[in-house]
C-alpha positions in Angstrom: 93.0 64.2 97.5 91.3 67.6 98.2 93.2 70.7 97.1 94.1 71.8 100.6 95.5 68.3 101.5 97.6 68.4 98.3 99.0 71.8 99.4 99.7 70.4 102.8 101.5 67.4 101.3 103.6 69.7 99.3 104.4 71.8 102.4 105.3 68.6 104.2 107.5 67.4 101.3 105.3 64.6 100.2 105.5 62.4 103.3 102.5 60.3 104.3 99.7 62.0 106.2 96.7 60.8 108.0 93.4 62.7 108.3 91.7 63.2 111.7 88.2 64.2 112.5 87.5 67.8 113.4 85.4 69.6 116.1 82.7 72.1 115.3 85.0 75.1 114.9 87.9 73.8 112.8 88.3 71.1 110.2 90.9 68.4 110.5 93.9 68.4 108.2 96.7 65.8 108.9 99.1 64.0 111.2 102.7 63.3 110.3 104.0 59.9 111.0 107.5 61.2 111.5 107.8 64.6 113.3 111.5 64.7 112.6 110.9 65.1 109.0 109.0 68.4 109.8 112.2 69.8 111.2 114.3 68.6 108.2 111.8 70.1 105.7 111.5 73.3 107.7 115.3 73.7 107.8 115.6 73.1 104.0 112.8 75.7 103.3 114.5 78.2 105.6 117.8 77.6 104.0 116.3 78.2 100.5 114.7 81.4 101.8 118.0 82.6 103.2 119.6 82.0 99.9 117.2 84.4 98.2 118.4 87.5 100.2 120.5 90.6 99.8 122.9 90.7 102.7 123.5 93.7 105.0 127.0 93.8 106.4 128.1 95.1 109.8 128.5 98.9 109.7 125.7 99.6 107.3 122.9 101.8 108.6 119.7 103.6 107.6 118.7 107.1 108.7 115.2 108.3 109.5 114.5 111.0 107.0 112.5 111.6 103.7 115.2 109.9 101.5 113.3 106.6 102.0 116.4 104.4 102.1 115.5 100.8 102.9 116.8 97.2 103.0 114.7 95.3 100.5 114.0 91.6 100.0 115.3 90.1 96.7 111.8 90.1 95.1 111.0 93.6 96.4 107.9 92.2 98.2 109.1 93.5 101.6 111.1 96.5 102.9 112.9 97.2 106.2 113.3 100.8 107.2 111.8 103.9 108.7 108.2 105.1 108.2 106.7 108.4 109.4 104.2 107.6 112.2 100.7 108.3 110.9 99.6 110.0 114.2 102.9 112.0 114.7 104.4 113.1 111.4 107.5 114.4 113.1 108.3 111.0 114.5 109.5 107.7 112.8 108.8 104.0 113.2 111.3 101.3 112.4 109.3 98.7 110.6 108.8 96.0 107.9 106.0 96.4 105.3 104.6 95.1 102.1 106.4 97.1 99.5 104.5 96.5 96.3 101.0 97.3 97.3 99.6 100.9 97.6 98.7 100.5 101.3 102.3 99.7 102.3 100.9 97.6 105.1 103.2 97.3 108.1 103.7 93.8 109.5 106.3 94.3 112.1 107.7 97.3 114.1 110.5 97.8 116.6 109.6 101.0 118.5 105.9 101.5 118.4 106.0 102.6 122.1 109.1 104.8 121.6 109.0 106.7 118.3 112.2 108.5 117.2 112.8 111.9 115.7 114.3 112.7 112.3 118.0 111.7 111.7 117.8 108.8 114.1 119.7 105.8 112.9 119.5 102.0 112.8 122.9 100.2 112.3 124.0 96.6 112.0 126.8 96.3 114.6 128.7 93.4 116.0 126.0 93.1 118.6 123.1 93.1 116.1 120.7 95.9 115.1 120.9 99.1 117.2 118.5 102.0 116.9 119.8 105.3 118.3 118.5 108.8 118.5 120.4 111.8 117.0 121.9 112.4 120.4 123.4 108.9 120.4 120.9 107.5 123.0 120.1 103.9 122.4 116.3 103.4 121.8 116.1 99.8 120.9 118.4 96.9 120.0 118.3 93.2 119.1 121.1 92.4 121.6 122.1 89.5 119.3 125.6 88.8 120.5 125.7 85.3 121.8 128.5 82.9 122.8 129.2 80.2 120.3 127.7 82.0 117.4 130.8 83.5 116.0 129.5 87.0 116.3 127.3 88.8 113.8 128.1 87.9 110.2 125.4 89.7 108.2 121.7 90.4 108.1 119.1 90.1 105.4 115.5 91.0 104.5 114.0 87.7 103.2 111.2 87.3 100.7 109.1 85.7 103.5 109.0 89.1 105.3 111.4 87.8 107.9 114.4 90.0 108.8 117.2 87.8 110.0 120.7 88.3 111.6 123.2 85.5 110.9 126.1 84.6 113.1 129.6 83.5 112.0 128.6 79.9 112.1 125.9 80.6 109.5 123.0 80.1 112.0 120.4 82.8 112.6 120.9 84.5 116.0 117.9 86.8 115.7 114.9 87.1 113.4 111.8 89.3 113.4 109.6 86.2 113.1 110.5 85.3 116.7 109.4 88.7 118.0 106.0 89.4 116.3 104.0 92.5 117.0 100.4 92.3 115.7 100.8 90.3 112.5 102.1 86.9 111.4 103.0 85.9 107.9 103.2 82.7 105.9 106.1 80.7 107.1 105.8 82.0 110.7 104.9 80.1 113.8 103.6 81.0 117.3 104.5 78.9 120.2 103.7 78.9 123.9 106.1 81.8 124.5 104.9 83.9 121.6 102.2 86.7 121.8 100.5 88.9 119.3 99.7 92.4 120.7 97.2 94.6 119.0 98.1 98.2 118.0 96.8 101.0 120.0 94.6 102.4 117.2 94.3 102.6 113.5 97.0 105.3 113.4 99.2 104.4 116.4 101.5 101.4 116.7 101.8 101.5 120.4 100.9 98.4 122.2 97.1 98.1 122.5 94.8 96.4 124.9 94.3 93.0 123.2 96.4 89.8 123.0 96.5 86.6 121.0 98.5 84.0 123.0 98.8 80.4 124.0 98.0 79.4 127.5 99.1 75.9 128.6 95.7 74.6 127.4 94.6 76.7 124.4 95.0 79.5 121.9 93.0 82.5 123.4 92.2 86.1 122.9 92.2 88.3 126.0 92.2 92.0 127.0 95.0 93.3 129.2 95.1 95.9 131.9 96.8 98.9 130.2 98.8 99.9 133.3 100.2 96.5 134.5 99.8 94.8 131.0 98.5 91.7 132.9 95.9 89.7 131.0 92.2 89.5 132.1 90.3 86.3 131.6 90.1 85.4 127.9 87.1 86.6 125.9 87.5 83.8 123.4 89.0 80.3 123.6 89.8 79.7 119.9 91.0 76.1 120.2 93.1 73.9 122.3 96.7 73.3 121.1 100.3 74.2 121.7 101.4 75.9 118.5 100.2 77.8 115.5 101.7 77.5 112.0 100.9 79.8 109.1 102.2 77.8 106.2 103.4 79.2 102.8 100.1 78.1 101.1 98.1 80.5 103.2 96.6 78.0 105.7 96.7 78.5 109.5 97.3 75.2 111.3 97.1 74.3 115.0 99.5 71.8 116.5 97.7 69.6 119.0 99.3 68.1 122.1 99.3 64.8 120.4 101.5 66.2 117.6 98.8 66.2 115.0 97.8 69.3 113.0 94.3 70.6 112.3 93.3 73.4 110.0 92.1 76.5 111.7 91.7 78.9 108.7 90.4 79.4 106.1 87.5 77.1 106.6 86.1 76.8 103.0 88.1 79.0 100.6 91.2 77.7 99.0 94.1 80.3 99.1 95.5 81.6 95.8 99.1 81.5 94.9 99.1 84.9 93.4 98.1 86.6 96.6 99.8 88.0 99.7 98.5 86.8 103.1 98.7 88.0 106.6 96.9 87.3 109.9 96.6 90.3 112.1 95.2 91.0 115.6 93.4 94.3 115.0 93.3 97.2 117.4 89.6 96.3 117.8 90.4 92.8 119.2 89.5 90.7 116.2 92.0 88.2 114.8 91.7 88.2 111.0 93.2 86.3 108.1 93.6 88.6 105.1 94.5 88.2 101.4 95.6 90.7 98.8 96.2 90.2 95.1 99.7 90.7 94.0 98.5 92.3 90.7 96.2 95.0 89.5 92.6 94.0 89.0 90.1 95.2 86.3 88.7 97.5 89.0 92.0 99.1 89.8 94.2 98.5 92.9 93.2 95.5 95.0 92.5 95.8 98.7 92.9 93.5 101.7 90.0 91.0 101.8 88.9 89.3 105.0 88.9 85.5 104.6 88.3 84.4 108.2 88.1 86.1 111.6 87.5 85.4 115.3 85.5 86.2 117.3 82.4 86.2 115.1 80.7 88.6 117.5 83.2 90.4 119.8 80.5 92.2 121.8 78.9 88.9 122.8 82.3 87.2 123.4 83.1 89.7 126.2 79.7 89.3 127.8 79.8 85.5 127.7 83.3 85.1 129.1 84.9 88.0 130.9 83.1 90.3 133.5 86.3 92.2 134.1 87.7 95.1 132.1 86.0 97.7 130.1 84.9 95.6 127.1 85.8 96.1 123.5 84.5 99.7 123.3 85.7 101.0 126.7 83.8 102.1 129.7 80.3 103.6 129.6 79.9 102.7 125.9 77.7 100.5 123.8 79.0 97.7 121.5 77.1 96.6 118.4 78.6 94.0 116.1 78.8 94.6 112.4 79.0 92.1 109.6 82.7 91.2 110.0 82.5 90.6 113.8 84.0 94.0 114.7 82.4 96.4 117.1 80.6 99.5 116.2 81.0 101.6 119.3 78.8 104.5 120.5 78.0 106.5 123.6 74.6 106.5 125.1 72.6 109.7 125.4 73.9 111.7 128.3 77.5 110.6 127.6 80.2 111.8 125.2 83.3 110.2 123.7 86.6 110.4 125.5 88.4 110.6 122.2 86.4 111.6 119.1 89.1 110.0 116.8 88.9 106.6 118.5 85.5 105.4 119.8 87.2 102.3 121.4 88.4 104.5 124.2 85.0 104.7 125.9 82.7 107.5 127.0 82.4 110.0 129.9 79.2 111.2 131.5 78.0 114.7 130.8 76.8 114.9 134.4 77.9 113.0 137.4 76.4 113.5 140.9 78.5 115.4 143.4 78.5 115.0 147.3 76.7 118.4 147.5 73.8 116.9 145.4 73.1 114.3 148.1 71.7 114.5 151.7 73.0 112.4 154.6 70.7 109.5 153.8 72.2 109.3 150.3 69.1 110.6 148.5 69.3 113.2 145.8 68.6 116.8 146.5 66.3 118.5 144.0 65.1 115.4 142.3 63.0 117.6 140.0 66.2 118.7 138.3 66.6 115.2 136.7 65.0 113.1 134.0 65.6 109.8 132.3 66.8 108.9 128.8 65.3 105.6 127.9 66.9 103.0 125.6 65.6 99.7 124.3 67.5 96.4 123.6 70.5 97.6 125.6 72.3 96.1 128.6 75.3 96.5 130.8 75.2 93.1 132.4 77.9 93.5 135.1 78.5 95.8 138.1 75.0 96.2 139.5 74.9 97.1 143.2 71.3 96.4 143.9 68.4 94.3 142.5 64.8 95.2 143.1 62.0 92.7 142.4 59.1 92.6 141.9 59.0 96.1 140.5 57.2 98.1 137.9 58.6 100.5 135.3 57.6 103.5 137.4 59.0 102.0 140.6 62.4 101.2 138.9 62.8 104.8 137.6 61.7 106.3 141.0 64.2 104.1 142.9 67.1 105.3 140.6 65.9 108.9 140.7 66.2 109.4 144.4 69.4 107.3 144.9 72.6 109.4 144.6 74.6 106.3 143.7 72.4 105.3 140.8 73.5 106.4 137.3 71.6 103.8 135.3 68.7 101.4 136.0 68.0 98.4 133.8 64.5 96.9 133.8 63.4 93.5 132.7 59.7 94.2 132.2 57.2 92.1 134.2 55.6 90.7 131.1 58.9 89.1 130.1 59.6 87.4 133.5 56.3 85.7 134.5 54.8 88.9 135.7 57.8 89.8 138.0 59.7 92.9 136.9 63.4 93.1 137.9 65.4 96.3 138.2 69.2 96.4 138.4 70.7 99.6 139.8 74.2 100.5 138.5 77.0 103.0 139.4 79.6 104.4 137.1 81.7 103.2 135.2 79.6 100.9 133.2 81.3 98.0 131.4 80.6 95.7 128.5 77.6 97.6 127.2 75.8 95.9 124.4 73.0 96.6 122.0 71.2 93.7 120.2 67.6 94.0 119.1 67.3 90.2 118.7 68.9 89.0 121.9 68.3 91.7 124.6 64.8 92.3 126.0 65.7 94.9 128.6 65.0 98.6 129.0 67.6 101.1 130.2 66.9 104.3 132.2 69.9 106.8 132.1 69.6 109.5 134.7 70.5 112.9 133.3 70.0 116.6 134.1 67.0 118.2 132.5 67.9 120.1 129.3 67.3 123.5 131.1 69.4 122.5 134.1 73.1 122.8 134.6 75.4 121.1 137.0 76.0 123.0 140.2 79.7 123.5 139.4 78.7 124.9 136.0 76.2 127.2 137.7 78.9 128.5 140.1 81.2 129.1 137.2 78.5 131.0 135.2 77.6 133.1 138.3 81.3 133.8 138.9 81.7 135.0 135.3 78.5 137.1 135.5 79.5 138.7 138.8 83.0 139.3 137.5 81.6 140.8 134.4 79.2 143.0 136.5 82.0 144.3 138.7 84.0 145.1 135.6 81.0 146.9 134.0 80.5 149.0 137.1 84.1 150.1 137.3 84.0 150.8 133.6 80.8 152.9 134.0 82.3 154.9 136.8 85.4 155.6 134.8 83.3 156.8 131.8 81.2 159.1 134.1 84.4 160.5 135.7 85.9 161.2 132.3 82.7 162.9 131.1 82.6 165.1 134.2 86.2 166.0 133.8 85.8 167.0 130.2 82.6 168.9 131.1 84.2 171.0 133.8 87.3 171.5 131.8 85.2 173.0 129.0 83.3 175.1 131.5 86.6 176.5 132.8 87.7 177.1 129.3 84.5 179.1 128.7 85.2 181.1 131.8 88.5 182.1 130.4 86.9 183.4 127.2 84.4 186.2 127.7 83.8 186.7 124.0 80.1 186.6 123.5 77.8 188.3 121.1 77.2 192.0 122.2 80.3 192.1 124.4 83.2 194.7 124.2 85.4 193.9 121.3 88.8 193.7 123.0 91.6 191.4 123.9 91.1 189.7 127.3 93.7 188.5 129.6 93.4 186.2 132.5 95.1 186.7 135.9 95.5 184.5 138.9 93.6 185.4 142.1 97.0 186.2 143.7 97.9 188.7 141.0 94.5 190.5 141.4 94.7 190.5 145.1 98.1 192.2 144.9 96.8 194.7 142.3 93.8 195.7 144.5 96.0 195.7 147.6 93.8 193.1 149.2 90.5 194.3 147.6 90.5 197.5 149.7 89.0 200.2 147.5 85.4 199.5 146.4 84.1 201.1 143.2 80.6 199.6 143.6 78.5 196.6 144.5 76.0 194.7 142.5 73.7 191.7 142.9 76.4 189.3 141.8 79.6 190.7 143.4 81.7 193.7 144.3 83.9 195.8 142.0 87.3 196.9 143.3 89.9 199.4 142.0 93.3 198.1 141.2 96.5 198.9 139.4 98.4 196.8 136.9 101.5 197.9 135.0 100.8 201.5 136.1 97.3 201.2 134.6 94.1 201.4 136.6 91.8 198.5 136.4 88.4 197.5 137.8 88.2 194.0 139.3 84.9 192.4 140.1 84.9 189.6 142.6 81.9 187.5 141.5 79.8 185.5 143.9 77.8 184.0 141.0 78.5 184.0 137.3 75.6 184.5 134.9 75.3 186.7 131.8 73.5 189.3 134.0 76.5 189.4 136.2 78.8 190.0 133.3 76.6 192.9 132.1 76.5 194.5 135.6 80.3 194.2 135.8 80.7 196.1 132.6 78.4 198.8 133.7 80.1 199.2 137.1 83.6 199.0 135.7 83.0 201.1 132.6 84.6 204.2 133.9 87.8 202.4 134.8 87.9 200.6 131.4 87.3 203.6 129.1 90.9 204.7 129.0 92.5 201.2 128.7 92.0 197.5 128.6 89.1 195.7 130.3 90.3 192.8 132.3 88.6 190.0 134.1 89.5 187.5 136.6 88.1 184.4 138.3 
């Protein structure tokens, strides 16, 4: 008997099995003659697993903090507790994870869509597990109280990775295996009502956009609408069947409608007993069977190794099955498969990533035509502002609004250039289609983009602004900034000029108050107001003389006679003339001046 059949026989407690032929995707494994014995053996295995557990009693709780308190399985392989969310370090995730490996890989979580803050608490109550925020608000619960169960007796983290809550009658009334997130473990089953949902990203455990589930006919992978969570058409029909069993030996089996079992994975490799196993629907939409050594290797810590995955080419799977939705890489993106079936996502030239940290979120155009760019006929205004980025071996196969044929390379580009609706034109060259070129015109958004140098024989023209052009809205913004800057500069310049003039005339007035110059009479000068001098000269009545620059009047201040010259202009010559004309009045006392 082949090794994998021996392992299945052990799993099925040694009862007689019969091999069945397989289809092209999966190999056959066995058919039990008595399905009742499966139930008996499964119950005995489950009972044995429950015996190897450390019980949690009602009233016990864990708190979200850095103390790292957990509920462990007896072997220490798994832990149940709080983990800091990778993308939000101030928030916590209630989860189950592999405890003995460096990666601490999470296999189940309760609140990926509703992370909790520090000091939140999960408690085993009479109604099951209850997760509450520090305020006391209930965030999540198992709601495990059921009639006829005798209430909650205890809970346990099992060595299988299953967290179970047991009722008073010793039966399990809730278990994490019945509510999987993105991962299944050996000993776990998926039925018609079970679904695996991918994580949102590599660092977020929110529900993502991919599902693994059973339809009434088959096990399928599909994308979902992120708003309604309704599934699109599947992008991969893995196999027909009504149930999936991941046995303790590391094999994934499919239950057929006839009751037989066929082996789905792995296809060739025999699982090792000294390894951990998990099957995870990745955030990228690929369902993968992984193994990880339980021990250190000669090269250091072991890592998760991929043993089997579906689909083998996720980019092609979407194109061949589902025209709806964004595709594996999001809208306006290009998908290129790598060696393990996963997508390498990128943005075409003229587009940029919506989220630099997660290329699966799609791309946005750097330029998109506006109504003001188009005339009434729908033609572009100022077509000389645009050019085309050309790509080979690329295609967006869905969503074209017009097909032109026969057409040349130049005609295809010209048609897209003058059409306001056209963002991308895809050309199948005439030489590849019996001399008849075909041109598909497409609007945004673009979906299910794909690059494949061996399979795609088309040429893509992406309409973009020329490198020295800017979108009209950006031009308006730049002009507004420039005009605003110009107005500010003008106001600032006027303020500087005004300040300069003020300082200049202030200094001039200060110079007028100080008559000390080289060659002048050495005396103390005193300034008077015009009103004071008008009173002193009794209204400028008595003239002493008149010169070219003004008239000198006789006045009296503090019983002293003074000469006051009323200047029409003020130059140095005027000052000298004033001293000559008022010299007689100033010989016996102070010389005074006024302005």
